[in-house]
Steps between C-alpha positions, in 0.01 A plus 500: 500500500561156655288199388457213745415137443466366848614135536289419809176649361257311278620490142352760269231357271574749224771732366537725802730543797403483868593862567680809373686747712504853363609796706360454849222271398464121455212407274388140547314298237167354610528185708255219495465228764767270358712287724862603428613137522234335273375798297145363566205699636461490882170484675145507367363789701597866513667511840760235414560644157539854632747386756710317235484802267633734778766247600617495144516879497705486823746270318538738210530809724759309709733499207526876547517476883145635515182368669126567473555803729691668209194466258352830398234374255324177415256390239284201588327307225219272626313243294183597701422787728328246718856411615575862609440447873711184517781655304484822708522294821827333401635814336450706821659231714807463275559873458476526884362849529675640193246640255654574158284661226294229333271428215283189491315395195317187376617339179348233289790260550853505639786291369459132577149584626629630828256675735741785563803675361683791662769728362678770696744787504740546789732784607865438571 
């Protein structure tokens, strides 16, 4: 098992790593829309926040020479299901035709009151 703390990704806000490589899988911790430079939330609407979240996941996956095209499963946590369409629009664009398995659920509150958090598993 290989534990990764990714220097260019937003700093973890708790006692966890950015990702763990085990066997042929990379399991990424949930990313929120934090700017990697400032560790502050980006955007006030779902499209901007979803884009930042997926950019952060790309940074983490890049440490393993992987991209969103290697993702096999995501879990999307939305503060409100009213944001589903906006999140889905950006998600589809950024995955560029790749359609990994996905679960999307609404939660009462995400860390730092973000509108969206996404975690993923990718295959090496």
